[in-house]
DSSP file (Angstrom, degrees, kcal/mol; ACC not computed):
  #  RESIDUE AA STRUCTURE BP1 BP2  ACC     N-H-->O    O-->H-N    N-H-->O    O-->H-N    TCO  KAPPA ALPHA  PHI   PSI    X-CA   Y-CA   Z-CA
    1    1 A X              0   0    0      0, 0.0     2,-0.0     0, 0.0     0, 0.0   0.000 360.0 360.0 360.0 148.3   50.9  148.5   98.0
    2    2 A X        -     0   0    0      1,-0.1     2,-1.6     2,-0.0     3,-0.1   0.061 360.0 -60.7 -79.2-168.5   47.5  150.2   97.7
    3    3 A X    >   +     0   0    0      1,-0.2     3,-1.2     2,-0.1     4,-0.3  -0.640  57.2 174.3 -85.5  90.7   46.4  152.8   95.4
    4    4 A X  G >   +     0   0    0     -2,-1.6     3,-1.2     1,-0.3    -1,-0.2   0.736  68.8  72.6 -72.6 -24.1   48.9  155.5   96.3
    5    5 A X  G 3  S+     0   0    0      1,-0.2    -1,-0.3    -3,-0.1    -2,-0.1   0.848  99.7  45.5 -63.3 -26.0   47.7  157.8   93.5
    6    6 A X  G <  S+     0   0    0     -3,-1.2     2,-0.3     2,-0.1    -1,-0.2   0.502  95.2  98.3 -88.6  -4.2   44.5  158.5   95.4
    7    7 A X    <   -     0   0    0     -3,-1.2     2,-0.5    -4,-0.3    -3,-0.0  -0.633  65.2-140.4 -93.2 139.1   46.2  159.1   98.8
    8    8 A X        -     0   0    0     -2,-0.3     2,-0.5     2,-0.0    -2,-0.1  -0.872  17.5-161.3-101.1 126.4   47.0  162.5  100.1
    9    9 A X        +     0   0    0     -2,-0.5     2,-0.3     2,-0.0    -2,-0.0  -0.921  16.4 164.7-110.5 127.2   50.4  162.8  101.9
   10   10 A X        -     0   0    0     -2,-0.5     2,-0.4     0, 0.0    -2,-0.0  -0.792  31.1-114.6-133.7 178.4   51.2  165.7  104.3
   11   11 A X        -     0   0    0     -2,-0.3     2,-0.1     4,-0.0    -2,-0.0  -0.866  22.7-123.8-113.3 145.9   53.8  166.4  106.9
   12   12 A X     >  -     0   0    0     -2,-0.4     4,-1.6     1,-0.1     5,-0.1  -0.387  29.6-114.4 -73.5 164.8   53.3  166.9  110.7
   13   13 A X  H  > S+     0   0    0      2,-0.2     4,-2.3     1,-0.2     5,-0.2   0.808 117.2  57.8 -71.6 -31.5   54.5  170.1  112.1
   14   14 A X  H  > S+     0   0    0      2,-0.2     4,-2.8     1,-0.2     5,-0.2   0.931 105.4  49.8 -61.4 -46.1   57.1  168.3  114.1
   15   15 A X  H  > S+     0   0    0      1,-0.2     4,-2.4     2,-0.2     5,-0.2   0.916 111.2  49.8 -56.6 -43.0   58.6  166.8  110.9
   16   16 A X  H  X S+     0   0    0     -4,-1.6     4,-2.0     2,-0.2    -2,-0.2   0.922 110.6  49.3 -69.1 -39.3   58.7  170.3  109.3
   17   17 A X  H  X S+     0   0    0     -4,-2.3     4,-2.5     1,-0.2     5,-0.2   0.949 113.2  46.9 -59.2 -52.7   60.5  171.8  112.4
   18   18 A X  H  X S+     0   0    0     -4,-2.8     4,-2.0     1,-0.2    -1,-0.2   0.825 110.9  50.9 -60.0 -32.8   63.0  169.0  112.4
   19   19 A X  H  X S+     0   0    0     -4,-2.4     4,-2.0    -5,-0.2    -1,-0.2   0.847 111.8  49.2 -73.1 -33.0   63.6  169.4  108.7
   20   20 A X  H  X S+     0   0    0     -4,-2.0     4,-1.8    -5,-0.2    -2,-0.2   0.879 112.6  46.7 -74.2 -31.8   64.1  173.2  109.2
   21   21 A X  H  X S+     0   0    0     -4,-2.5     4,-1.8     2,-0.2    -2,-0.2   0.896 113.6  47.2 -72.8 -41.2   66.6  172.7  112.0
   22   22 A X  H  X S+     0   0    0     -4,-2.0     4,-2.2    -5,-0.2    -2,-0.2   0.896 112.3  51.3 -69.9 -34.9   68.6  170.0  110.2
   23   23 A X  H  X S+     0   0    0     -4,-2.0     4,-3.4     1,-0.2    -1,-0.2   0.927 109.0  49.1 -51.1 -52.6   68.6  172.2  107.1
   24   24 A X  H  X S+     0   0    0     -4,-1.8     4,-2.5     1,-0.2    -2,-0.2   0.862 112.0  50.5 -62.2 -37.8   69.9  175.2  109.1
   25   25 A X  H  X S+     0   0    0     -4,-1.8     4,-2.8     2,-0.2    -1,-0.2   0.931 111.4  46.2 -66.1 -45.2   72.6  173.0  110.7
   26   26 A X  H  X S+     0   0    0     -4,-2.2     4,-2.2     2,-0.2    -2,-0.2   0.946 116.9  47.0 -65.3 -45.6   73.8  171.6  107.2
   27   27 A X  H  X S+     0   0    0     -4,-3.4     4,-1.3     1,-0.2    -2,-0.2   0.898 112.4  47.4 -61.5 -40.8   73.8  175.2  105.8
   28   28 A X  H  X S+     0   0    0     -4,-2.5     4,-2.6     2,-0.2     3,-0.3   0.913 110.3  53.4 -67.7 -42.4   75.6  176.7  108.7
   29   29 A X  H  X S+     0   0    0     -4,-2.8     4,-2.1     1,-0.3    -1,-0.2   0.904 108.6  50.0 -58.9 -41.5   78.3  173.9  108.6
   30   30 A X  H  X S+     0   0    0     -4,-2.2     4,-1.9     1,-0.2    -1,-0.3   0.809 108.7  51.3 -66.9 -29.8   78.9  174.6  105.1
   31   31 A X  H  X S+     0   0    0     -4,-1.3     4,-3.0    -3,-0.3    -2,-0.2   0.879 107.6  52.2 -66.0 -43.3   79.3  178.2  105.7
   32   32 A X  H  X S+     0   0    0     -4,-2.6     4,-1.6     1,-0.2    -2,-0.2   0.872 110.0  50.6 -63.1 -37.8   81.8  177.5  108.5
   33   33 A X  H  X S+     0   0    0     -4,-2.1     4,-1.9     2,-0.2    -2,-0.2   0.911 112.4  45.4 -63.3 -44.6   83.8  175.3  106.0
   34   34 A X  H  X S+     0   0    0     -4,-1.9     4,-2.3     1,-0.2     5,-0.2   0.955 112.7  50.6 -67.2 -45.4   83.9  178.0  103.3
   35   35 A X  H  X S+     0   0    0     -4,-3.0     4,-2.2     1,-0.2     6,-0.4   0.831 112.4  48.6 -58.9 -29.2   84.8  180.7  105.9
   36   36 A X  H  X S+     0   0    0     -4,-1.6     4,-2.1     2,-0.2    -1,-0.2   0.829 109.2  50.9 -76.3 -32.2   87.6  178.5  107.1
   37   37 A X  H  < S+     0   0    0     -4,-1.9    -2,-0.2     2,-0.2    -1,-0.2   0.821 116.1  42.4 -74.2 -31.2   88.8  177.8  103.6
   38   38 A X  H  < S+     0   0    0     -4,-2.3    -2,-0.2    -5,-0.2    -1,-0.2   0.907 128.7  25.9 -73.9 -47.1   88.9  181.5  102.9
   39   39 A X  H  < S-     0   0    0     -4,-2.2    -3,-0.2    -5,-0.2    -2,-0.2   0.766  83.9-140.7 -92.5 -27.5   90.4  182.7  106.2
   40   40 A X     <  +     0   0    0     -4,-2.1     2,-0.6    -5,-0.3    -4,-0.1   0.581  66.6 118.8  74.9   4.9   92.3  179.7  107.5
   41   41 A X     >  -     0   0    0     -6,-0.4     4,-2.5     1,-0.2     5,-0.2  -0.903  50.5-165.3-115.7 111.1   91.0  180.6  111.0
   42   42 A X  H  > S+     0   0    0     -2,-0.6     4,-2.5     1,-0.2     5,-0.2   0.908  91.7  50.2 -56.5 -45.7   88.9  178.2  112.9
   43   43 A X  H  > S+     0   0    0      1,-0.2     4,-1.6     2,-0.2    -1,-0.2   0.858 113.7  44.0 -64.3 -37.9   87.8  180.9  115.4
   44   44 A X  H  > S+     0   0    0     -3,-0.2     4,-2.7     2,-0.2    -1,-0.2   0.893 112.8  53.5 -76.6 -35.7   86.7  183.4  112.7
   45   45 A X  H  X S+     0   0    0     -4,-2.5     4,-2.1     1,-0.2    -2,-0.2   0.904 112.4  45.0 -59.7 -43.8   85.0  180.5  110.7
   46   46 A X  H  X S+     0   0    0     -4,-2.5     4,-2.1    -5,-0.2    -1,-0.2   0.837 111.0  52.4 -74.5 -33.5   83.0  179.6  113.8
   47   47 A X  H  X S+     0   0    0     -4,-1.6     4,-2.3    -5,-0.2     5,-0.2   0.926 112.1  46.7 -66.9 -45.6   82.1  183.3  114.6
   48   48 A X  H  X S+     0   0    0     -4,-2.7     4,-2.8     1,-0.2    -2,-0.2   0.903 112.2  49.8 -65.3 -38.4   80.8  183.7  111.0
   49   49 A X  H  X S+     0   0    0     -4,-2.1     4,-2.0     2,-0.2    -1,-0.2   0.867 110.7  49.4 -63.9 -37.7   78.8  180.5  111.2
   50   50 A X  H  X S+     0   0    0     -4,-2.1     4,-1.8     2,-0.2     5,-0.2   0.955 115.1  44.4 -64.4 -47.4   77.3  181.5  114.6
   51   51 A X  H  X S+     0   0    0     -4,-2.3     4,-2.6     1,-0.2     5,-0.3   0.934 113.9  50.2 -63.9 -49.2   76.3  185.0  113.1
   52   52 A X  H  X S+     0   0    0     -4,-2.8     4,-2.5    -5,-0.2     5,-0.3   0.876 106.7  56.4 -57.0 -39.4   75.0  183.3  109.9
   53   53 A X  H  X S+     0   0    0     -4,-2.0     4,-1.2     1,-0.2    -2,-0.2   0.942 115.8  34.9 -60.1 -54.5   72.9  180.8  112.0
   54   54 A X  H  X S+     0   0    0     -4,-1.8     4,-1.9     1,-0.2    -1,-0.2   0.887 117.6  51.4 -69.2 -42.1   71.0  183.4  113.8
   55   55 A X  H  X S+     0   0    0     -4,-2.6     4,-2.7    -5,-0.2    -2,-0.2   0.879 108.0  52.5 -69.2 -38.5   70.8  186.0  111.0
   56   56 A X  H  X S+     0   0    0     -4,-2.5     4,-2.6    -5,-0.3    -1,-0.2   0.843 108.0  51.6 -70.3 -31.6   69.4  183.5  108.4
   57   57 A X  H  X S+     0   0    0     -4,-1.2     4,-2.3    -5,-0.3    -1,-0.2   0.940 112.3  46.1 -60.3 -49.7   66.7  182.5  110.8
   58   58 A X  H  X S+     0   0    0     -4,-1.9     4,-2.0     2,-0.2    -2,-0.2   0.933 115.0  46.2 -62.3 -50.4   65.7  186.1  111.2
   59   59 A X  H  X S+     0   0    0     -4,-2.7     4,-2.8     1,-0.2    -1,-0.2   0.895 111.9  50.7 -58.8 -46.8   65.9  186.8  107.5
   60   60 A X  H  X S+     0   0    0     -4,-2.6     4,-2.4     1,-0.2    -1,-0.2   0.915 108.8  51.5 -60.1 -41.8   63.9  183.7  106.6
   61   61 A X  H  X S+     0   0    0     -4,-2.3     4,-2.1     2,-0.2    -1,-0.2   0.885 112.9  45.5 -65.9 -38.9   61.2  184.6  109.1
   62   62 A X  H  X S+     0   0    0     -4,-2.0     4,-2.2     2,-0.2    -1,-0.2   0.906 110.5  55.4 -70.1 -36.7   60.9  188.2  107.6
   63   63 A X  H  X S+     0   0    0     -4,-2.8     4,-2.0     2,-0.2    -2,-0.2   0.920 110.0  45.8 -51.6 -53.3   60.9  186.6  104.1
   64   64 A X  H  X S+     0   0    0     -4,-2.4     4,-2.1     2,-0.2    -2,-0.2   0.899 111.6  50.2 -60.0 -48.1   58.0  184.5  105.0
   65   65 A X  H  < S+     0   0    0     -4,-2.1     4,-0.5     1,-0.2    -1,-0.2   0.833 110.2  50.0 -65.0 -34.2   56.0  187.3  106.6
   66   66 A X  H >X S+     0   0    0     -4,-2.2     3,-1.3     2,-0.2     4,-0.5   0.921 109.4  51.9 -69.4 -43.3   56.5  189.5  103.6
   67   67 A X  H >< S+     0   0    0     -4,-2.0     3,-1.4     1,-0.3    -2,-0.2   0.872  98.2  66.4 -59.9 -38.3   55.3  186.7  101.1
   68   68 A X  T 3< S+     0   0    0     -4,-2.1    -1,-0.3     1,-0.3    -2,-0.2   0.818 101.4  49.8 -56.8 -23.8   52.2  186.3  103.2
   69   69 A X  T <4 S+     0   0    0     -3,-1.3     2,-0.5    -4,-0.5    -1,-0.3   0.602  92.5  89.2 -84.5 -15.2   51.2  189.8  102.1
   70   70 A X    <<  -     0   0    0     -3,-1.4     4,-0.0    -4,-0.5    -4,-0.0  -0.769  59.3-161.6 -85.1 120.1   51.8  189.2   98.4
   71   71 A X    >   +     0   0    0     -2,-0.5     3,-2.0     2,-0.1    -1,-0.1   0.642  50.8 121.5 -78.8 -16.5   48.8  187.8   96.5
   72   72 A X  T 3  S+     0   0    0      1,-0.2     3,-0.1    -5,-0.0    -2,-0.1  -0.250  84.1   5.6 -54.7 124.2   50.9  186.5   93.6
   73   73 A X  T 3  S+     0   0    0      1,-0.3     2,-0.3     0, 0.0    -1,-0.2   0.446  96.3 131.8  85.7   0.5   50.4  182.8   93.1
   74   74 A X    <   -     0   0    0     -3,-2.0     2,-0.3    -4,-0.0    -1,-0.3  -0.688  36.7-162.8 -89.4 144.5   47.6  182.3   95.8
   75   75 A X        -     0   0    0     -2,-0.3     2,-0.6    -3,-0.1    -3,-0.0  -0.934  19.6-129.3-121.0 144.8   44.4  180.5   95.1
   76   76 A X        -     0   0    0     -2,-0.3     2,-0.1     0, 0.0    -2,-0.0  -0.878  28.0-146.5 -89.9 119.1   41.2  180.5   96.9
   77   77 A X        -     0   0    0     -2,-0.6     2,-0.1     1,-0.1     3,-0.1  -0.473  22.5-106.5 -80.2 153.7   40.2  176.8   97.5
   78   78 A X        -     0   0    0     -2,-0.1    -1,-0.1     1,-0.1     5,-0.1  -0.459  41.1 -97.6 -76.2 159.6   36.4  175.9   97.5
   79   79 A X    >>  -     0   0    0     -2,-0.1     3,-2.1     1,-0.1     4,-0.6  -0.355  41.4-101.6 -72.9 157.1   34.8  175.2  100.7
   80   80 A X  G >4 S+     0   0    0      1,-0.3     3,-1.0     2,-0.2    -1,-0.1   0.783 120.8  64.8 -57.1 -27.9   34.6  171.5  101.5
   81   81 A X  G 34 S+     0   0    0      1,-0.2    -1,-0.3     3,-0.0    -3,-0.0   0.794 102.0  52.8 -53.7 -33.9   30.9  171.4  100.5
   82   82 A X  G <4 S+     0   0    0     -3,-2.1    -1,-0.2     2,-0.1    -2,-0.2   0.578  82.3 108.0 -83.9 -15.0   32.0  172.3   97.0
   83   83 A X    <<  -     0   0    0     -3,-1.0     2,-0.3    -4,-0.6    -4,-0.0  -0.403  62.6-142.4 -69.6 142.1   34.5  169.5   96.6
   84   84 A X              0   0    0      1,-0.1    -2,-0.1    -2,-0.1    -1,-0.0  -0.805 360.0 360.0-102.9 147.0   33.4  166.8   94.2
   85   85 A X              0   0    0     -2,-0.3    -1,-0.1     0, 0.0    -2,-0.0   0.313 360.0 360.0-109.8 360.0   34.4  163.1   95.1
């Protein structure tokens, strides 16, 4: 192995999208299981899961757009010419 401490690792957009989709599927599946355990009805559990899947994507999008407008925790990075090696 090389000097991994000096390497910068990042993710591709495709990887981020796939992670988001797989997380949404896992979260929706857990919602369906919980809804089934509460109601005992498969049809109702699937309906709740379907609504949750769409609603959570919309809520997440709105959440992200709101946070883009909040300055808390943001830093201005120096331009590349100001970086020291």
